[in-house]
C-alpha positions in Angstrom: 119.6 121.9 72.5 116.4 123.8 72.9 113.1 122.5 71.3 113.4 124.5 68.1 116.9 123.4 67.3 115.9 119.8 67.9 113.1 120.1 65.6 115.2 122.0 63.0 117.5 118.9 63.5 114.6 116.5 62.7 113.6 118.6 59.5 117.0 118.5 58.0 117.4 114.8 58.7 113.9 114.2 57.1 115.3 116.3 54.0 118.5 114.2 53.8 116.4 111.2 53.8 114.4 112.2 51.3 117.1 113.1 48.9 118.8 109.4 49.5 115.6 108.1 48.5 115.4 110.1 45.2 116.2 108.4 41.9 119.6 109.2 40.7 118.8 112.0 38.1 116.4 113.6 40.4 119.1 113.5 43.3 121.2 115.3 40.8 118.8 117.9 39.8 118.0 118.9 43.3 121.6 119.0 44.4 122.7 121.3 41.6 119.5 123.7 42.1 119.7 123.8 46.1 123.3 122.9 46.9 125.2 124.5 43.9 122.5 127.2 43.2 122.3 126.8 39.6 119.6 128.0 37.4 117.3 125.6 35.8 118.6 126.5 32.6 122.3 125.9 33.7 121.1 122.5 35.0 119.6 121.6 31.9 122.7 122.6 29.6 125.1 120.8 32.3 123.2 117.5 32.2 122.0 117.5 28.6 118.5 117.4 29.3 115.5 119.7 28.6 114.3 122.8 30.7 110.9 121.1 31.1 112.7 117.9 32.4 114.4 119.9 34.9 111.2 121.9 36.2 109.4 118.3 36.3 112.1 116.7 38.2 112.4 119.6 40.8 108.5 119.6 41.2 108.5 115.7 41.9 111.7 116.2 44.3 109.9 119.1 46.3 106.7 116.8 46.5 108.9 114.1 47.8 110.7 116.2 50.4 107.3 117.9 51.7 105.4 114.4 51.7 108.5 113.0 53.7 108.5 115.9 56.3 104.7 115.7 56.8 104.9 111.8 57.2 107.6 112.4 60.2 104.8 114.9 61.9 107.4 117.7 62.4 106.8 120.8 64.3 104.5 122.8 61.5 106.7 126.2 62.5 109.9 124.5 61.9 108.3 122.9 58.8 107.2 126.2 57.5 110.5 128.1 58.1 112.7 125.5 56.3 110.2 125.2 53.7 110.3 128.8 52.8 114.1 128.8 52.9 114.4 125.9 50.5 111.3 126.1 48.3 110.4 129.4 47.7 
């Protein structure tokens, strides 16, 4: 495994750990958005919550993931490339 692959693996582990640390509803919203690719409106309708609640939960979830990755002191280039894929 080369350095990039190793760092990428560390980033994925950090993301998984962040997801595990999320409160239940936040984890569900995050997974619906980033694993099932549902829109915010679809998530709100499926869960019976407001669109603003979905947006708030996603914002908090992404902050938690970013913070966790920064705390792991991951390679900035790998962090940046994964961040671009996940969050933008």
